[in-house]
C-alpha positions in Angstrom: 19.2 -0.4 -3.7 19.9 -3.1 -6.3 23.2 -2.9 -8.3 23.1 -1.9 -12.0 21.7 -4.8 -14.1 24.4 -7.1 -15.4 24.7 -9.0 -18.7 23.1 -12.2 -17.5 20.5 -13.9 -19.7 19.5 -13.2 -23.3 20.3 -9.7 -24.5 17.8 -7.5 -26.1 19.8 -7.5 -29.3 20.0 -11.3 -29.3 16.3 -11.6 -28.6 15.3 -9.3 -31.5 17.7 -11.1 -33.9 15.7 -14.3 -33.9 12.6 -14.7 -36.1 10.7 -16.2 -33.2 11.6 -13.3 -31.0 10.5 -10.9 -33.7 7.2 -12.6 -34.0 6.7 -12.4 -30.2 7.6 -8.8 -30.2 5.2 -8.0 -33.1 2.4 -9.7 -31.3 3.3 -7.9 -28.1 3.3 -4.6 -29.9 -0.2 -5.3 -31.3 -1.5 -6.2 -27.8 0.1 -3.2 -26.3 -1.4 -0.9 -28.9 -4.9 -2.2 -27.9 -4.2 -2.0 -24.2 -2.6 1.4 -24.3 -5.7 3.2 -25.6 -7.1 5.7 -23.1 -9.2 3.8 -20.5 -12.9 4.8 -20.8 -14.7 4.2 -17.5 -17.9 2.3 -17.6 -20.7 4.6 -16.6 -20.9 8.3 -15.6 -18.1 10.2 -13.8 -17.8 9.6 -10.0 -18.2 12.6 -7.9 -15.6 12.6 -5.1 -14.8 14.4 -1.8 -11.4 14.3 -0.1 -11.6 14.9 3.6 -8.3 15.7 5.2 -5.7 17.6 3.2 -2.4 16.8 4.9 0.3 15.2 2.8 -1.7 12.0 2.0 -4.9 13.8 1.3 -3.1 16.1 -1.2 -1.6 13.1 -2.8 -5.1 11.6 -3.2 -6.3 14.8 -4.8 -3.4 14.7 -7.2 -4.1 11.1 -8.2 -7.8 11.7 -8.7 -6.9 14.5 -11.2 -5.4 11.8 -13.4 -7.9 8.9 -12.9 -10.4 8.8 -15.9 -13.9 9.5 -14.8 -13.0 10.9 -11.4 -14.4 14.4 -10.5 -13.3 16.0 -7.3 -16.4 17.9 -6.3 -15.4 18.9 -2.7 -12.2 19.2 -0.7 -12.3 19.5 3.1 -10.0 20.5 5.9 -10.3 22.5 9.1 -7.0 24.2 8.4 -7.3 27.0 5.8 -3.7 26.7 4.6 -4.3 23.1 3.6 -7.4 24.0 1.7 -5.5 26.7 -0.2 -2.7 24.3 -1.1 -5.1 21.8 -2.7 -7.1 24.2 -4.8 -4.7 24.1 -7.8 -5.0 20.3 -8.0 -8.8 20.5 -7.8 -9.8 23.8 -9.3 -13.5 22.8 -9.7 -13.9 21.5 -6.2 -15.8 23.4 -3.5 -13.6 23.9 -0.5 -15.3 23.4 2.9 -14.1 23.3 6.5 -16.8 21.0 7.9 -16.8 17.5 6.5 -20.6 17.4 6.9 -20.9 20.0 4.2 -19.1 17.7 1.8 -21.4 14.8 2.8 -24.5 16.9 2.1 -23.5 17.5 -1.5 -25.5 15.6 -4.1 -22.6 15.6 -6.6 -20.5 13.6 -4.1 -21.0 9.8 -4.2 -17.6 8.7 -2.9 -15.5 10.0 0.0 -11.8 9.6 0.6 -11.0 9.9 4.3 -7.4 11.0 4.8 -7.6 12.7 8.2 -5.5 11.6 11.2 -6.3 8.0 12.2 -8.1 8.8 15.4 -10.6 10.9 13.5 -11.6 8.2 11.1 -14.5 6.7 13.0 -16.8 9.7 13.2 -16.3 10.7 9.6 -16.5 7.2 8.1 -19.7 6.4 10.0 -21.3 9.7 9.0 -20.3 9.1 5.3 -21.8 5.6 5.3 -25.0 7.0 7.0 -25.2 9.6 4.2 -25.0 6.8 1.6 -21.5 7.6 0.4 -19.0 5.0 -0.8 -15.8 5.2 1.4 -12.1 4.9 0.8 -10.5 5.1 4.2 -6.7 5.5 4.6 -4.8 2.8 6.6 -5.1 2.1 9.4 -8.9 2.5 9.3 -8.8 3.4 13.1 -6.4 3.9 15.9 -8.1 1.4 18.3 -9.4 -2.1 17.8 -12.9 -1.2 19.0 -13.1 1.7 16.5 -11.8 -0.5 13.7 -14.4 -3.2 14.4 -17.2 -0.6 14.5 -16.1 0.9 11.2 -15.8 -2.5 9.5 -19.1 -3.7 10.8 -20.9 -0.5 9.6 -19.2 -0.7 6.2 -20.2 -4.4 5.8 -23.8 -3.7 6.9 -24.2 -0.7 4.6 -23.8 -2.6 1.3 -21.8 0.4 0.0 -18.4 0.2 -1.6 -15.7 0.4 1.1 -11.9 0.1 0.8 -9.2 0.3 3.3 -6.0 2.0 2.1 -3.9 -1.1 1.7 -2.3 0.2 -1.5 -0.2 -2.8 -2.4 -3.3 -5.0 -3.0 -4.0 -3.0 -6.2 -0.4 -2.4 -7.3 0.5 -4.2 -10.5 3.9 -5.1 -9.3 2.6 -6.8 -6.1 -0.1 -8.6 -8.1 2.5 -9.8 -10.5 4.7 -11.2 -7.7 1.6 -12.7 -6.1 1.2 -15.0 -9.1 4.6 -16.5 -8.5 4.0 -16.9 -4.8 0.6 -18.4 -5.2 2.1 -20.7 -7.8 4.1 -22.3 -4.9 7.5 -21.0 -6.3 8.7 -20.2 -2.8 7.8 -23.7 -1.4 7.0 -23.9 2.3 7.1 -20.5 4.0 9.9 -20.2 6.6 10.9 -16.6 7.2 10.0 -13.1 6.0 11.8 -9.8 6.7 10.8 -6.2 6.0 11.9 -2.7 7.0 11.2 1.0 6.6 14.2 3.2 7.4 14.0 7.0 7.0 15.9 9.6 9.0 13.2 12.2 9.8 11.7 13.6 12.9 8.0 13.0 12.1 7.5 16.4 13.7 5.8 19.1 11.6 6.3 22.9 12.0 3.3 24.9 13.1 2.5 28.6 13.5 1.2 28.3 17.1 1.1 25.7 20.0 -2.6 24.8 19.4 -1.9 23.9 15.7 1.4 22.2 16.7 -0.5 19.8 18.9 -3.1 19.2 16.3 -0.7 18.6 13.4 1.7 16.4 15.4 -0.9 13.8 16.5 1.4 11.0 15.4 3.8 11.7 18.2 1.3 11.0 21.1 0.2 7.5 22.2 -3.4 8.6 22.8 -3.9 9.5 19.1 -1.2 7.6 17.2 -0.9 4.0 16.2 2.8 4.5 16.0 5.3 3.3 13.4 3.6 -0.1 13.2 0.2 1.3 12.6 1.1 4.2 10.3 4.0 2.5 8.3 4.4 -1.1 9.2 0.8 -2.0 8.4 1.6 -2.1 4.7 4.4 -4.6 5.0 2.4 -6.7 7.6 -0.6 -6.8 5.3 1.6 -7.8 2.3 3.1 -10.8 4.2 -0.4 -11.9 5.5 -1.8 -11.5 2.0 1.0 -13.4 0.2 1.1 -16.2 2.8 -2.7 -16.4 3.0 -2.4 -16.6 6.8 -2.6 -14.5 9.9 -0.1 -14.4 12.7 -0.8 -16.1 16.0 1.3 -13.8 18.1 3.7 -10.8 18.0 6.6 -9.8 20.2 7.4 -6.1 20.2 10.5 -4.0 21.0 11.2 -0.3 20.7 11.5 3.1 22.3 12.4 6.8 21.8 16.1 6.4 21.1 16.9 9.7 19.4 14.1 12.2 19.2 14.0 13.3 22.9 11.4 16.1 22.3 8.6 15.0 24.6 7.0 12.5 22.2 5.5 9.4 23.6 5.6 7.3 20.4 8.7 5.2 19.7 11.1 6.4 16.9 12.5 2.9 16.5 10.6 -0.4 16.6 11.0 -4.1 15.9 8.4 -6.8 15.8 8.6 -10.6 15.4 5.4 -12.2 14.2 4.8 -15.9 14.5 2.5 -17.8 12.1 0.8 -21.2 12.2 3.4 -23.9 11.5 6.3 -21.8 13.0 7.1 -19.4 10.1 8.2 -16.0 11.4 8.2 -12.4 10.0 10.6 -9.9 11.4 9.8 -6.2 10.8 11.7 -3.1 11.9 11.3 0.6 11.3 13.2 3.7 12.5 13.2 7.4 12.2 16.8 7.6 13.2 18.7 6.2 10.1 17.9 5.8 6.4 20.3 2.9 5.6 19.0 0.3 3.2 15.6 2.1 2.9 12.6 -0.2 2.5 11.9 -3.7 1.3 10.0 -6.9 1.8 11.7 -10.3 1.6 9.8 -13.6 1.7 11.7 -16.9 2.0 10.6 -20.5 1.5 12.4 -23.8 1.1 12.4 -23.5 -2.7 13.1 -19.8 -3.3 13.0 -16.2 -2.0 11.3 -13.1 -3.4 12.6 -9.6 -2.7 10.4 -6.5 -3.3 12.0 -3.1 -3.2 9.9 -0.2 -4.4 8.6 -1.0 -7.9 11.2 -3.8 -8.5 11.1 -7.4 -7.5 13.4 -10.4 -7.9 13.2 -14.2 -7.5 16.1 -16.1 -6.0 15.7 -19.9 -6.5 17.5 -22.5 -4.4 20.0 -24.7 -6.1 17.9 -27.8 -5.4 14.6 -26.2 -6.6 13.0 -27.7 -9.8 13.4 -25.7 -13.0 10.1 -24.8 -14.7 11.6 -23.8 -18.1 10.7 -20.1 -18.2 13.7 -19.2 -16.0 16.0 -19.8 -18.9 14.6 -16.9 -20.8 14.1 -14.5 -17.8 16.2 -11.5 -17.3 18.8 -12.0 -14.5 20.4 -9.3 -12.5 23.0 -9.0 -9.7 21.4 -7.9 -6.4 24.0 -7.5 -3.8 26.0 -10.7 -3.7 23.2 -12.7 -5.3 21.8 -13.1 -8.8 18.0 -12.7 -9.1 15.4 -13.2 -11.8 13.7 -9.9 -12.4 9.9 -10.1 -11.8 8.6 -7.2 -13.9 4.9 -6.3 -14.1 3.8 -5.4 -17.7 7.0 -7.0 -19.1 5.3 -7.6 -22.5 4.3 -4.0 -22.8 7.7 -2.8 -21.9 9.2 -5.1 -24.6 6.7 -3.7 -27.1 8.1 -0.2 -26.4 11.6 -1.4 -27.3 12.8 -1.4 -23.7 14.2 -4.0 -21.5 12.0 -5.2 -18.6 13.8 -4.7 -15.3 16.4 -2.4 -16.7 14.0 0.3 -17.9 11.7 0.1 -14.9 8.6 -1.8 -14.2 6.0 1.0 -14.7 5.0 2.4 -18.0 3.8 5.8 -16.9 5.3 8.2 -14.3 3.0 9.0 -11.5 1.1 5.8 -11.6 2.2 4.4 -8.2 0.6 2.2 -5.7 -1.7 5.0 -4.5 -2.8 5.8 -8.0 -3.8 2.2 -8.7 -5.6 1.9 -5.3 -7.7 5.0 -6.0 -8.4 3.9 -9.6 -9.4 0.4 -8.4 -11.7 1.8 -5.7 -13.6 4.0 -8.2 -13.9 1.1 -10.7 -15.6 -0.9 -7.9 -17.9 2.0 -7.2 -19.0 1.9 -10.8 -19.3 -1.9 -11.2 -20.4 -2.6 -7.6 -17.8 -5.3 -7.4 -16.1 -6.0 -4.0 -12.9 -4.1 -3.4 -9.6 -5.9 -2.9 -9.4 -4.5 0.6 -13.0 -4.6 1.9 -14.2 -4.3 5.5 -12.8 -7.7 6.6 -9.4 -7.3 5.0 -9.1 -3.7 6.3 -10.0 -4.9 9.8 -7.5 -7.7 9.7 -4.6 -5.4 8.6 -5.5 -2.8 11.2 -5.9 -5.1 14.1 -2.6 -6.9 13.3 -0.7 -3.6 13.2 -2.4 -2.1 16.2 -1.6 -5.1 18.4 1.9 -5.0 17.1 2.1 -1.4 18.3 0.7 -2.5 21.6 3.5 -5.1 21.9 6.1 -2.4 21.2 4.6 -0.1 23.8 4.6 -2.8 26.5 7.7 -4.6 25.4 5.7 -7.8 25.6 4.2 -10.6 23.5 0.6 -10.3 22.3 -1.4 -13.4 21.4 -4.0 -12.6 18.7 -7.5 -13.4 19.7 -10.0 -14.7 17.1 -12.8 -12.4 18.3 -10.8 -9.3 17.4 -11.1 -10.1 13.7 -14.7 -11.3 13.7 -17.6 -9.4 12.1 -21.3 -10.3 12.4 
């Protein structure tokens, strides 16, 4: 984690002491007052069904309860205990065990698919056939063929479809994207990202049958592994920020600690090569939690570090100054000093807080998943394309699945153009 903010840059007291600063703050407060009004969705409420009520499905139900204009009409899971755990968050929803019952409901126009990855294809295709808009958790499938089938069907349907690449709707990532697209990094050279969490990934179950069903992530035949389930988000972020796709991936990994019969690696590392020679190194482990998670992108002019809801820019000594850096908040991050890149900084100032020091989000609970759910429903209402439509979802899924294949085989996989093509 980043160290406590230091005293670099202009202090809040010094900023408020100047008449110019006061004028800016007053204008910011007025703008914030207008933007802070409760968001009124355009059009009638959207009736939703959530299919799959494991941890992610329950999180989606909880987010929908907060999104203006979202009405959870049905919740679905084959496991009665999961249905019961979700009733409090969606008291008006009809609980069903068969997803087809949810798709038959006229008060359901949009479906959130949060089942295990290997079950996505059947449910998504049925939902599209029933004329429902679909938000499908990432990865959209556990095989390339299934992912291509889903993406092609979604594209052909003309319905609103979104893959669960949450960062593409997250204000913090969108804020950082402005700097990266503004060429602040210069020429891309290297990226690093990681996800470290000491956990078994094994869930307790009341009987052997349920144990096998609930621990689908631990078996190769049903699981896309750490790269497909976790790494896909960092991989998609780098592809999105760099506006490029990798040409190859080299994979490494194995079961280094959890010797419990699983066939999915508990520790992985992948090296992606991009056109022009830039590389992205990603690693993930269930063995150790040190240094948690982050994404770091480096170019010849600067580097950007994203860690949770925080981000920093580190400019090279020979990089040209653009003027705004003088007024930006600077913080120590390890042995470096970074410029805090804070989404909604104007609003935070208007609240009398310091951007970066007081956090980058204004409201607790509005995380990347919340913004992804909200953005999807807004696209359903407005019929505008989602930020992660069929093509983007397919690209992220194929990139991650082939990285998982490289880990399993310990080899290099060269990406083929036809894997990403849609008619």
